[in-house]
N, C-alpha and C positions, 0 to 999 in steps of 0.2 A: 504493499500500499504506500503510495507516494505521500510526501508531507501534505500536499494540496488535497489529495484524496481524502485522507484521514481527517482534515480540518473540516471537509465538506461533510463527511459522513457525522462528525461531531455536531455541526451546525444543524443538519437535519433532525438529528435526534433530540437535540434541547428543544428546538422547535415543536416537534411532535409531542414531547412530554409536557411543555407549556401549555400547549392546546388542550390537553386532555384533563387539566385541572379547572374546575370552575372557581369563580372568586368566592361564592359562597362556603364551598368546602375548604377554602383556605382561611376563612373568617375575615374575608374582606367585603367591602360593599359592591354590589353588583354595578352600579354606576350608569352611566349613558354613553351613547356613542361608541359601543365596541363594535368593532369592524370585523373582528375575527373571535372564534370562541376561545375560551380559556383565559389564562391570565395573560396580562400585559408584561413586556420585558422589565419596566421598573417595579412591578408588583412583584416579581420573582427576584429581583435585587434586593427589594425591601425585605422579603422574607429570609433571604439568605444572609442579610447584613453586609452586601458588598454594594459599591458605587454602581449605579445604573449604567454609567458610560462603560465600565469594565465588564459588566455582565453582557451588554449589547456587543463589544467587541468579541466576547468569547463566543457567542451565539452567531455572530457573522462569519466566524471560522477565520479570524484574524490570529496570526501566529504570535500570540502573546504568553508571557510567562505565568503559569498556575502553580498552585501548591496543593498537596493533599488536603489540608486544613480547609481550605477554601472550597475545594470540590466537594467535601463533606457536606459544607454548608448548602452548596447548590443542590445535592443529592437530597438533603433534608426538605428544601423548600419545594422541590419538585416530586416529592414522596416517591422516590425511586425504589425499586425492589432490590433485593441483593444482587441479582444478575443485571439488573439496568445499571446499579452503581457500578460493577466490576466493569461494565462496557464503557461508562462515562471515563472512569479512571484509566482504562487502557488507551481510549482515544485521545484525551486530554494530555495525558503524561507519556503517551508512546511507549509504554512498557510492556510491550509483548514479550514473549520468551525469547526471542531472537532465533527462531527456526525457520528462516527464509526458504531453505531447502527441505523438501519434504520427498521422501522416497516411496513412491507408491507401492512398490514392490515389498518394501518392509513391513507396510501395514496390511497387505493383501493376505498374509498368512495368519490365521487366528490359532490360538493355543490349542493343544489337545482337550485341555480341560474345557474350555469355552465351547469347543465343538459338542463335547459331550452333554454340556448343558441345552444347547440348541436340540440336540436329539431328544433328550429327556422332556422337553416342553412340547410334548405331542399335540396338545390340543389349544396351544397358544401360538399363533404365528408370530415369529420373532425373527427380527433383522438386526445385523450387527454392521455398523456404518463408521466409517473413520471422520476426521475432523473436516473433511470436504464433503460429507455427506455421501461419500462412494460406498456402495454396498459391498462388503466384504465377506459376508456370511449370512446365511439364511437356514431354516428349517423347512421341512416337507410341509407343514402347514401354511407356512407365509407363500411358498410356491403355489398352492391351492387357492388361497384366498386372494393374491395380488397377481402374479404371474411367475412363469418359471425364469428366474433370473439367469439360470445356467445357459438359456437360449440366446442371452445377450453378451455382446463384446465386454470386456472388463471395463473400458472407456465410457461405455454406454450404462454403466451400472451405478448412476448418480440419482439419489433419491429427488433432489430438488428439480433436475431436468426432467426425470421419468413423470413427475407430477403434472408437468406442464404439456410433455410431448406425447405420453401414450394415453390413448382414449380409453383405455382399461381402467386407468385410475380415475378418471373424469368421470365416468359411469359408475364407478363403484362407490365412492363416497356420496351420500346423500348431502351431507354438510361439507362439501368439497373445500370451500374458502376456510372454514375452521381446521380442515384437515391439513391444508396448506400452511396457514398460519403458524400451526404448531412446529412445522419442520422450518420454517423461514425464522421462527424465533430462536430455535437452536442454532441455525446456520450464522445468525447475527451474532450469537454470544461467541462463537468461533472465530468470526470475523474480526471482532474486536479484540479477542484473545491474541490473534496471530497477525498483528499489525504490519508485519515486515514480509508477509507472503503475498506477493503481486498476483498470485494464481486468481485470488478471490476478486480482485478489481476486474480481470479479464474476464472470468466467469460472470460475474454481475452484468458487466457491460453487454455481454453477448446475450444473456437472458432477456435483458431490458429491450434489446434490439428485436429480438425473436418474439416475445411474449408480453404484450401489453398488460395482461393480467399480472404478470409477474412484477412489472414495474409498480402497478397500482399498491399491490400487496407490500412490496419491499418498502415502499416510501412510508408506512405506517410505523416503521422502526420499532417493532415489538422485539422484546429481548426475553428469553427464558432458557435456562439451561436443561430443564426438565419439565415441560409441560404435562399436566395430568388431564386428559379430556376423555369425553364419552363419544365414540364414533359409531354413527349408522352407515352399514353398508349395504347395497342392494346387488347381491352378488348374482351373476347372470344364470346359475345353476341352482344356487342355495336360496336364493332370495333374500329377505331382510335378516341381517346378522348385526348384533349390537357388540362393540368391544369397547373395554376400558385401555387406553394406551399409557403405559408407564415406561418413562425413558430412564434408564440407569446408565451411568458413567462406570466404564470399566477400568478399574485402577490398574496403572501400568504405565510402560514408556511409550506405547502406541497410540494412546488417546482414542480408544474405542468407545462406542455408545451401543447400548443394547436396548432395542425398541421392542417391548413386549405388548401384544395385543391379547388381553384376558377377555374370554367370552363373559359378557355381562350376565350377573346373577338374575335369577327369575326370568330368563328368556332360554329360548331353544337353539341358540347359537352354538353351544357345544356340541348338541345332539346333530345339528345339521352339519357342523365341520367333520365330524366323524364320519358321516355318511358321504359327504363330498370326498374324503380321502379314501374310502374303500376302492 
């Protein structure tokens, strides 16, 4: 991520979070002549205890000096979650882990123990992905519910790209935008963490150019390292299926993520999945 790209990402993020807070929820008078939703810049500055000019420069993406203590005040004023706070700090302080080079082949091999876990989750579709949302592992249940990833070339197995390119995914998820938002929020968390990896800028530019829906959803600037959502699928063969998505970080050097789709309780999803896999 170039310095200008980083600052622009910071600017977009601050604007989106400011727009999400109402004056009433922040204990401020509603006032009149508000041209945009959310707080004004000077109101964020007031809540954070910083000068209005300084905050304006920060939100405009100017290359100014910031300190962790002041960023904490900004995070508090904007009511950021832990993941959003980490994203703010990564962009504002450019404190990524310095892993500009990423060896796809190193991340493509998962450990035997993790492969065993995949196999044991027989009625829970499960996908293992890397920090670029590249799919590096999956179980039989995932292949039946989503698609057979083994039929794709390794470079095609990117979850973000598949969500927008493959019609199977768009037809599958009833609440497709919610489904996509969850993955994009994870992707943005990685984007902030690995600020030195230019791959993200190239990939995002490509997706924006090819998919207007990606552009619109990406600009929402949602950040979450582990969204927990309920998804409704309309499978071509099994019909309605309800899953809880739980995203877990796999501790270790490869920065892998385990996305587990658990059949919803009090639904017949598990029975349908077993029938589908026969």
